[in-house]
N, C-alpha and C positions, 0 to 999 in steps of 0.2 A: 563461452562456458557451457558445458552440457550439464544441466541441472539434474538429469537422471543419474549422472555419475559423480555428483558432488560428494566428497568424502564425508562420512558421518563423524561428527565430533562426539566422543563418549561423554557420559555424565561426569566421569572422573576428570576428564580433560577440561570440562567447563568449570569445574570447581577450582581448578588450579588458576593461579593468577595469570591474566593475559600476558603479563610481561615475561612469564617463563617461556613463552614461545619465541621463535627466532625471527619471524618476519611479520610485516603488517598483516599479511593474509592469515597467518597462523593466529595472531593475536585477535584479529577480527572474528575468526571462526570460534574462538573461545568465549566471546562475549554473549550474554543472554540477549535474546531478540524479542521485540514486540512487533507484530504485523498489524498495521491499521489500514494500509492502502495497497491492496493487491487484487487485481481483477482475475477471477477464476478463468475466464475465457482468454486471458492473456498469460496464463501461468501453467499451461499443460506441459508435461514432459514431451519432448520432441518425438520419442518413439510412440507415445500414446496418441499423439496427433496423427501420425502416419497410420497406425493401426485402426483408429476410428474412421479415418477417411476411406480406408480400404473396406471396412465393414459396411459402410454406407454407399459404396460404389462411386465415390467422388474421386476424380482424377486430381492427384496432388500436383502442385506446381514444380515439384522435384521428386525424384524417384527414391531417394534414400535420405537418412537422417542428416547426413553431412550437407548434402545439397539443399535440403529443405531449410536447414539452419542458415545457409548462405542466402537463400531467397529472403528469409525473414530479416536477416541482418541488413541486406540492401534496402529493404523498406524502412527499417529503423533508422538508417543513416541518411535518409532522404532530406532530413532537416525540416520536415513538414508534419504537423499534427495530423492533417487529413490523410497524408500518405501512410503515416504510422498506423492510423486506425484501420487501414485496409485489411490488415491481417485478421481482424475480427470476423470478417465475412467468411474466412476459411475455418476458423476455430468454431464459430457458432454452427456452421453447417455440420462440422464433424461431431459436435456435442449433442445434436438435436435428437436425443432419445433418452428415456429415463435412466437406463443402465449406464449410458455414456456420461451423463451428467453426474450421477452418483460416483462413478469411477474417478472422474476428474477431481471432484471435491475431495474425495478420500485421499487421492495421491498428492494433491497440493497441500493438504493438511499434514500428511506424513512427511513431505519435504520440508515444510516449515518446522515441524518438530525435530527433524534430523539436524536442522541448522541451529537449534537451541531456542526456538520460540517458546515463551512462557505463556503467551496468549495470542490469539489471532482473530482478526475480523477480515473476512473475504467478501468481495462484492461482485455483483453481476446485474445485467438488465434482463430479467426473465422474459419480457414481452418480445425480445428479439427472436425468440424461438417459435412464436406463433405462426409465422409463414411456413414452418416445417411441421405444422400439425400438433404442436405441443402447447397446451394451455399454460398460462402463467402459474396457476396453482400446482399443476403437475411438475413444472420445472422447479419450483421452490421446494416441494416435497422431496423430489429426488436429490436435490443439493443438500438439504438438511439430513437426509439419510446418509449421504456420503460423508458429511462432516462427522456425523455421529459414529461412523465406523472407525474413527480415529479418536477414541475417548481420552487418550492421554493428553491431548491438546485442548484446553478450554478455547472454544471458538464460537463465533456467531456470524450471521449473514447480513450484509447490507444490500438492499435492493436499490438499483439505479433506474432512473428514467433517462431517456436520451433527449437532450435539450434542443436538438435541431428538429424534433418532431412537434406536431401541434400540441398545445397545452392540454387538450382533451386526453391525449395519450399519457401525459405526465400525471393527470388526475387518476387514470386507470392504474398506473404503476403505484401511485400513492395508496390507492384503495387496496391493492394487492398486498403491499407492505403492511398495512394496518390489519388485514385479515390474519396475517401470520405473526404479528408483533408479539413477542414473548410466548409463542405457542410452539413448543418443540414437537417434532413428529415422534420422538421417543421420550419417555419420562426422564427428566434431568438432562436431556440432550441439548444440542444447539438450537437456537431460534433466530428469527429475524430481529436484529438489534438496532437497525438504523436505515436511513433513506438518503439517497444521493442523486445529484444531477451530474451526468457524465456526457462525454461526446464533445463535438466541436464547439469550443467556447465563444470564439470571436463571432459577434453578430447575434448571439443567443444568450443574453444576460438572464440572470435569475428572475428578474422582474417579469419576464415573459410567462413564467410558470408560478406566479404569485398564488393562484387559487390552490394548486396542489400543495405548495409549501405551507400555506396557511392551514390546510387540512391536516397535514402531518404535525405541524407545530401545535395545533389545538389538541391533538390526540396525545401529545407528550412523547412521541417517538423521536429519538435523537436524529439530528441531521448532520451530515458532512457533505459539503457541496464543492465540486470542482470550481475553482476561481483563481484568477491571477496567474494563469499559465500562458495562455495565448492572448489574453486581454490585460487591461491596465490594473494597477494597484487598487484603484477604487472598487474594482469588482470583488476584492476580498472583503471589504467592509459591507458591500451590498449583500453578499452571502450571509454575513453575520446578522445584518439587520432583518433578513428573512428567517432567521432562527438557527443558522448553522452554529454548532458548537466547535466544529473543526472545519478546516478548509483543505481540500485536496490541492497540493502544489503551493499556490500562493506566492511563488517566488518573485513575481513582478512587484511585490510589496517593497522589495529592495530599491526600486527606482525612487521611492519616496524618501529614502534615507539621505540622499544627496540633494534633495530639493526642499529648502526651508518652507516653501508654500504648501508642501504636501506631507511634511514630517508628522503632522497631526494624525495621519492615517496609521503610522506605526504606533504612535502613542495610544490610539484607540484600540488597536489590536491587542496591545499589552494590557490595557485597562479592562478589556472584556475577557481576558484570559483565553483568547482564541488560540487554538493549536493548529499549526500547519503540518500537513503530511507531505514532506518533501521527498521527491523521487529524483535524485541527482542524474543518474545515467539516462533515464527517460527524458528528463528536461533537456539534456544535451541532444538526444536524438530528435526531439520535436522542435528544436530551435529555441527553446526558452532560455538556454544557457549556452555559452560558447564552448565550454569545456568543464571538466570536473574542477580543475585548478581555478577557473574563473567563476565557478558557480557561486551565487549569492548566499549560500547557506551560512558561510562563516560570518559574513556581515550581519545577517539577520540574527544569528545566534549571539554575536557580540552586542547587538542592540537590545538584547533581552527578550526577544520573541520566543514564545514557547513553540518548539518544533521537534520533529523526529524524522528518521531516515527510512525510506521504503523503496520497494522495487517497481511498483506500478504494474508493469506487464513483463515479467522476467523471461517469458518465452521469446518475446519480440526483441527485447534488449539484451538477451543472452547474459543475464545477471542473476544475482541472488542477494539475500540480506548480508551475508558475509562478504561478498564481492563489493557491495556498496560501501560497507564500513572500511574494508581494506583500501579501496580507492581513495576515500576521504583521508585516511591516515597517511597515505603515500603522497597525495597531491595537494593537500590543504594543511593549514596549521592545526586542524582538529585532531584530538588525541583520544585515547581510550577513555579517559575521564570525561571528556565532552560527550562521547557517544553513549556512555553509561548514563550520564545525566539526561541526555535526550531520550533514551529508552525509558528512563523513569517517568519522564513527562508523558511519553506515549502511553504507558500503563495507566497513569492517573487519568488520562483523557479517554480511555477506552469506554465503549458503551456496554461492555459486559458487566456482570453483577459485582457488587461491592466485595464479596468474599474472593472472587476470582482476581480482581484488581489487587486486593491486599496480599494474596499469595504471590502474585507476580512481583509486586513491589518488594516483598521480603527477599525474593531470590535476586533481584537486581541490587538491592542494598547489600546483600552478602557479597556479591561480586565486586561492588564498589569498595567494601571494607577490605577484601582480599587485595585489591589493587593498591589501596592506600598503604596497607601493611607492607607490601612488596616495595613500594616507592620509598618508604621510610628506611628500609634495610639496604637498598641499593646505593651504589655510588652516585654522587650528584650528576655525573655525565649521563647516566642512564635515566635518572628521574626527570631530567629536563624534558624528555619527550612525552611525559604524562601531565605536564603542567597545563591546566585548563587554558584554552584559547579565549575564553570569554572575558 
């Protein structure tokens, strides 16, 4: 899918019931969206990536947008998180200038808004740009300027540390996040709203970075930590015990559903109200799930786990929020009603301010009411497809 050419859904179309559309793709496009897990350096428009590489004099691995998309697609389908992450070396090099950073942030926010996002949190690891002569502070300022250039979308920035680097680097990333926490570059504009550990998970547990996580936790900055994607279900609870309110991916938690000796892990996740940011297509590409149809999201949802659906790195996975929702409706028992309920949980779990969350919840609830009204008036054969899978 070419994100730069994704059809824009009009506000009137979004207000219409999703069931008024003809296909799962149409119905998915009409749903309101909440973005909690999307990496800015994995979400560039393909044309923008090419243009920025040319501006910086960097030879791309392919000469045109179609060929470059093919190169990225081959990496994505390698079935390895490490191979999947190779694409970041290219995008970080392309983005390593203030104007480029601001452009990418603005365009990614505009794309999310065009897909019907009612709020969004985007993430990135600013210290990755230091080898290119960009300070962490300059990177954050440029990204916040870019997000502020799309004022119609309430948004915030999550700063990541790379977990394979030494703990001292994670402390530096945490200190950077705390310097910008709640401090917009424009009055009323976006600010840093959270902290994350990203990168290769296996062999690098959260506990390696306990000092930085304690620093963030004591300061009261919310955390969402990658866990339970390339490592075991136990890592999800480890992240929570280090202060995470949300967990990126967390899909290996499903392994505990069928194991009586580990079922308590699921119970604790529910008891803590921990929210999972699930990225189905990305999970398939990194080998965390065999396919969309076999993805554990349905089992986790039916088990009462709070979760929502996200894109992770839409440039690499050639996906979008609407494409994720459409794929789930086509290939799993999940329905519009389920996806709306997940989106509501995402809005409630957002690190943005109370007023922003409440406005988003009202819009999601309005879409749910429209859906329910349509189900009530349609024939039973049509309404069957909207019955919750939970």
